[in-house]
C-alpha positions as CSV (number, residue, x, y, z in Angstrom):
1,M,27.7,22.2,-51.8
2,N,27.9,18.5,-50.9
3,L,25.1,17.6,-48.6
4,R,25.8,13.9,-48.5
5,P,28.0,13.9,-45.3
6,K,25.3,15.9,-43.4
7,I,22.5,13.7,-44.6
8,F,24.5,10.6,-43.7
9,N,25.4,12.0,-40.1
10,C,21.7,12.8,-39.6
11,F,20.7,9.3,-40.6
12,I,23.2,7.8,-38.2
13,Y,21.9,10.1,-35.4
14,L,18.3,8.9,-35.9
15,I,19.4,5.3,-35.9
16,L,21.2,5.8,-32.5
17,I,18.1,7.4,-31.0
18,A,16.0,4.5,-32.2
19,I,18.4,2.0,-30.7
20,S,18.5,3.8,-27.3
21,V,14.7,3.8,-27.1
22,L,14.5,0.1,-27.9
23,C,17.3,-1.0,-25.7
24,F,16.7,1.3,-22.7
25,P,12.9,1.5,-22.1
26,L,11.5,3.8,-19.4
27,C,11.7,2.4,-15.9
28,P,8.8,3.0,-13.4
29,S,10.6,6.1,-12.0
30,D,10.9,7.6,-15.5
31,A,7.2,7.0,-16.1
32,L,6.4,9.1,-13.1
33,G,8.8,11.9,-14.1
34,I,11.5,11.3,-11.5
35,E,14.9,13.0,-11.8
36,T,17.4,10.1,-11.3
37,E,20.6,12.1,-11.3
38,K,20.8,11.7,-7.5
39,A,19.5,8.6,-5.8
40,V,16.6,9.2,-3.5
41,T,16.9,7.7,0.0
42,P,14.3,6.8,2.6
43,T,15.7,9.8,4.6
44,D,14.6,12.1,1.7
45,V,11.2,10.5,1.6
46,Y,10.8,10.8,5.4
47,Y,11.5,14.5,5.5
48,L,9.2,15.2,2.5
49,A,6.4,13.3,4.4
50,K,7.3,15.3,7.6
51,S,7.1,18.6,5.7
52,I,3.7,17.6,4.3
53,D,2.5,16.8,7.8
54,N,3.9,20.0,9.2
55,S,2.0,21.9,6.5
56,L,-1.3,20.2,7.3
57,M,-0.9,20.7,11.1
58,A,-0.2,24.4,10.6
59,A,-3.0,25.0,8.1
60,H,-5.7,23.2,10.2
61,G,-4.5,23.8,13.8
62,L,-3.7,20.2,14.5
63,T,-1.5,19.1,17.5
64,R,-2.1,15.4,17.9
65,T,0.7,13.0,17.0
66,L,0.7,9.2,16.3
67,T,1.7,7.1,19.4
68,K,1.1,3.7,18.0
69,K,3.6,0.8,17.6
70,R,5.3,0.3,14.3
71,I,3.9,-2.4,12.2
72,S,7.3,-3.8,11.4
73,D,11.0,-3.0,11.8
74,N,12.2,-4.2,8.4
75,L,9.8,-2.7,5.9
76,R,10.9,-2.2,2.3
77,P,9.9,0.5,-0.2
78,R,7.3,-1.9,-1.7
79,N,5.5,-2.0,1.7
80,V,5.5,1.8,1.9
81,Y,4.4,2.6,-1.6
82,N,0.7,1.6,-1.3
83,K,0.4,3.6,1.9
84,A,1.8,6.6,0.1
85,V,-0.8,6.2,-2.7
86,S,-3.5,5.9,-0.1
87,V,-2.3,9.1,1.6
88,V,-2.4,11.0,-1.7
89,E,-5.9,9.7,-2.4
90,E,-7.0,11.0,1.0
91,F,-5.4,14.4,0.3
92,N,-7.1,14.5,-3.1
93,F,-10.5,13.9,-1.5
94,L,-10.0,16.6,1.1
95,H,-8.8,19.1,-1.6
96,N,-11.6,18.7,-4.2
97,N,-9.6,16.4,-6.6
98,A,-6.6,18.8,-6.8
99,I,-4.3,16.0,-7.9
100,D,-3.8,15.5,-11.6
101,P,-5.9,12.4,-12.3
102,V,-3.5,11.1,-14.9
103,R,-0.5,11.2,-12.5
104,L,-2.7,9.6,-9.8
105,S,-3.7,6.8,-12.1
106,E,0.0,6.2,-13.0
107,A,0.8,6.0,-9.3
108,R,-2.0,3.5,-8.6
109,N,-0.9,1.3,-11.5
110,L,2.8,1.2,-10.7
111,D,4.1,-2.3,-10.1
112,V,4.9,-2.3,-6.3
113,I,7.4,-5.2,-6.8
114,R,9.8,-2.8,-8.6
115,T,9.3,0.3,-6.4
116,R,12.2,2.2,-5.0
117,P,12.4,5.2,-2.5
118,E,12.3,7.6,-5.5
119,N,8.9,6.1,-6.5
120,V,7.5,6.8,-3.0
121,Y,9.0,10.3,-3.1
122,Q,7.5,11.1,-6.5
123,V,4.0,10.0,-5.3
124,L,4.2,12.3,-2.2
125,S,5.4,15.1,-4.5
126,L,1.9,15.2,-5.9
127,I,0.9,16.6,-2.5
128,S,3.8,18.9,-1.9
129,S,3.5,20.4,-5.4
130,H,-0.1,21.4,-4.7
131,L,0.8,22.8,-1.3
132,I,3.6,24.8,-2.8
133,A,1.3,26.2,-5.5
134,E,-1.1,27.2,-2.7
135,N,1.7,28.7,-0.7
136,N,0.9,26.3,2.1
137,F,4.1,24.2,2.1
138,L,6.3,24.3,5.3
139,Q,9.6,22.7,4.7
140,S,10.8,20.6,7.7
141,M,13.7,22.5,9.3
142,E,14.7,20.0,11.9
143,Q,18.2,18.5,11.8
144,R,18.2,15.5,9.4
145,I,19.2,12.1,10.7
146,T,19.2,8.8,8.7
147,R,15.7,7.3,8.4
148,T,14.4,3.9,7.2
149,P,11.3,2.7,5.3
150,N,9.9,1.9,8.8
151,D,10.1,5.6,9.8
152,V,8.6,6.7,6.5
153,F,5.6,4.3,7.0
154,Q,5.1,5.5,10.5
155,M,5.1,9.2,9.4
156,L,2.6,8.4,6.6
157,R,0.3,6.9,9.3
158,Q,0.5,10.2,11.1
159,V,-0.3,12.1,7.9
160,S,-3.3,9.8,7.5
161,L,-4.3,10.4,11.1
162,H,-4.4,14.1,10.4
163,H,-6.4,13.6,7.2
164,H,-9.0,11.9,9.3
165,E,-9.0,14.9,11.7
166,I,-9.4,17.3,8.8
167,A,-12.3,15.3,7.4
168,R,-14.0,15.4,10.8
169,K,-13.5,19.2,11.0
170,K,-15.1,19.6,7.6
171,N,-17.9,17.2,8.4
172,L,-16.9,14.9,5.5
173,T,-17.9,11.3,5.5
174,T,-15.1,8.9,4.3
175,D,-14.6,5.2,4.0
176,W,-10.9,5.3,4.9
177,A,-11.2,3.5,8.2
178,T,-14.0,1.1,8.0
179,P,-14.3,-2.7,8.3
180,E,-15.8,-2.7,4.7
181,R,-12.5,-1.3,3.3
182,V,-10.5,-3.9,5.2
183,Y,-12.8,-6.7,4.0
184,E,-12.4,-5.6,0.4
185,A,-8.6,-5.5,0.8
186,V,-8.4,-9.0,2.3
187,V,-10.7,-10.5,-0.5
188,K,-8.6,-8.8,-3.2
189,H,-5.1,-9.4,-1.9
190,I,-5.0,-12.2,0.7
191,L,-7.8,-14.7,0.1
192,P,-6.7,-15.6,-3.5
193,V,-3.1,-16.2,-2.3
194,A,-4.3,-18.4,0.7
195,E,-6.5,-20.5,-1.6
196,G,-3.8,-20.6,-4.3
197,I,-1.0,-22.0,-2.0
198,A,-3.5,-24.4,-0.5
199,H,-4.3,-25.7,-4.0
200,E,-0.5,-25.8,-4.8
201,A,0.1,-27.9,-1.7
202,G,-2.7,-30.3,-2.5
203,V,-5.0,-29.3,0.4
204,K,-8.6,-30.0,-0.2
205,Y,-10.9,-27.2,0.9
206,K,-14.2,-25.4,0.3
207,T,-14.0,-22.0,-1.2
208,F,-15.1,-19.2,1.2
209,S,-18.9,-18.9,1.0
210,F,-19.2,-15.3,2.4
211,P,-21.6,-16.1,5.2
212,K,-24.0,-13.3,6.2
213,Q,-23.7,-13.8,9.9
214,P,-20.7,-12.1,11.5
215,V,-18.8,-13.4,14.5
216,S,-20.1,-11.5,17.6
217,G,-18.1,-9.5,20.0
218,V,-15.2,-8.9,17.6
219,I,-13.0,-5.7,17.9
220,P,-10.4,-4.6,15.3
221,R,-7.5,-5.8,17.5
222,Y,-8.7,-9.5,17.2
223,V,-8.7,-9.1,13.4
224,Y,-5.2,-7.6,13.5
225,K,-3.8,-10.4,15.5
226,L,-5.3,-13.1,13.3
227,L,-4.0,-11.3,10.2
228,Y,-0.6,-11.4,11.8
229,Y,-0.7,-15.2,12.0
230,V,-2.1,-15.5,8.5
231,Y,1.1,-13.7,7.2
232,M,3.3,-15.8,9.5
233,N,1.8,-19.0,7.9
234,I,2.2,-17.8,4.3
235,S,5.7,-16.5,4.9
236,K,6.8,-19.8,6.3
237,F,5.3,-21.5,3.2
238,Y,7.4,-19.2,1.0
239,M,10.5,-19.7,3.1
240,N,10.1,-23.5,2.9
241,K,10.2,-23.1,-0.9
242,G,13.3,-21.0,-0.6
243,G,14.4,-17.5,-1.6
244,Y,12.1,-15.4,0.5
245,E,13.1,-13.1,3.4
246,P,10.0,-12.2,5.5
247,I,9.2,-8.9,7.1
248,L,9.1,-9.1,10.8
249,L,5.7,-7.9,12.0
250,V,5.4,-6.4,15.5
251,E,2.9,-8.3,17.7
252,V,0.2,-6.3,19.4
253,N,-1.1,-7.0,22.9
254,D,-4.3,-6.5,24.8
255,C,-3.3,-3.0,25.8
256,D,-2.8,-1.8,22.2
257,D,-5.5,0.5,20.7
258,I,-6.1,-1.0,17.2
259,S,-8.5,0.6,14.7
260,P,-9.8,-0.5,11.3
261,A,-7.3,2.0,9.9
262,D,-4.5,0.0,11.5
263,V,-5.9,-3.3,10.2
264,F,-6.0,-1.8,6.7
265,D,-2.4,-0.6,7.0
266,L,-1.3,-4.1,7.9
267,T,-3.3,-5.5,5.0
268,Q,-1.4,-3.2,2.6
269,V,1.9,-4.2,4.0
270,I,1.1,-7.9,3.7
271,A,-0.4,-7.5,0.2
272,A,2.9,-6.1,-1.1
273,E,4.8,-9.1,0.2
274,L,2.4,-11.6,-1.2
275,K,2.5,-10.0,-4.7
276,V,6.3,-10.5,-4.8
277,R,5.9,-14.3,-4.6
278,S,2.3,-14.9,-5.9
279,G,2.0,-12.2,-8.5
280,N,-1.4,-10.7,-9.3
281,S,-3.5,-13.5,-7.8
282,S,-7.3,-13.1,-8.0
283,L,-10.5,-15.0,-7.3
284,T,-12.1,-17.2,-9.9
285,Q,-14.9,-15.5,-11.8
286,K,-17.5,-17.7,-10.1
287,H,-16.0,-16.8,-6.6
288,A,-15.8,-13.1,-7.5
289,S,-19.5,-13.1,-8.6
290,R,-20.5,-14.8,-5.3
291,Y,-18.6,-12.0,-3.4
292,A,-20.3,-9.3,-5.5
293,S,-23.7,-10.7,-4.8
294,W,-23.0,-11.0,-1.1
295,K,-21.8,-7.4,-0.9
296,N,-24.8,-6.1,-2.7
297,T,-27.2,-7.7,-0.2
298,K,-25.1,-6.9,2.9
299,E,-26.4,-3.8,4.7
300,K,-23.2,-3.2,6.7
301,I,-19.9,-4.9,7.0
302,V,-18.6,-5.1,10.6
303,S,-15.5,-6.3,12.3
304,G,-17.1,-9.7,12.9
305,D,-17.5,-10.2,9.1
306,V,-13.8,-9.4,8.6
307,F,-12.8,-11.8,11.4
308,R,-14.8,-14.6,9.8
309,L,-13.0,-14.0,6.5
310,V,-9.6,-13.8,8.1
311,Q,-10.3,-16.9,10.1
312,H,-10.9,-18.8,6.9
313,N,-7.5,-17.6,5.6
314,F,-5.8,-18.6,8.9
315,I,-7.3,-22.1,9.0
316,L,-6.5,-22.7,5.3
317,T,-2.9,-21.4,5.6
318,K,-2.3,-23.5,8.8
319,R,-3.5,-26.6,7.0
320,T,-1.3,-25.8,4.1
321,L,1.8,-25.5,6.3
322,E,1.0,-28.8,8.0
323,Q,0.7,-30.6,4.7
324,N,3.6,-29.0,3.1
């Protein structure tokens, strides 16, 4: 019996497999196990988030709904993705680390610049899969209409609101909606970019010194409004350089009820935008050490501390625009 043709065909087959692996590496969605036969839309993501919220409300007897303004009317999947990860982390805390840590780590490390609706869908599927396994998943039965990333983000804010209510019912202490969390996010995602573009524009400035004394009389709404203007300044700098389409943030007024959770959501939205143009900017080692030392000696971070930090970013980005 002549085995040469079979051996030859097998050899060719192995070569073709090797070529396909080298030439067509896994995209982020493949890495998270997404089926890509059918494109996932923001509408699909919205109704998955809605189903998760329905399930939580039924299981815990919740009735409250989110009544706050949208953060923006032209969000993109990258702006929604980090919020989805935060929602999964909240769920994981409330359910005794029920989410597979490997899958959660993969979700945290996905490059937000390349995210698509299917990536957001897959992250939220970490929650729905657990609810289904526990026989607690309620599929949304309402008539589907076309939804946008803005709708998805708003629904995720409602899920997060219900996570807070569940935590209170269980007498669990969380750091989800604290000035400290907002401060950390601004230091990590916004401060390095503000100082980076100032350096690029030739602006002379002193690095932020992390003062111990907070600004008095500050409420979260003041921080939110100042962050709004920080993004406006940075986005104008990007637009002046060309090739950047900004998100349109919705302004808040004196009648709007703004919490640290809202400020954190805004920070996440802005962070995704800055990463697109400025990459993974970070503090210098010396500056990071100063921050770590400040944080270790700080008893409590309040809104006045966050305001002072954001104020530095605002002044710096304003000067950068004026000099650019």
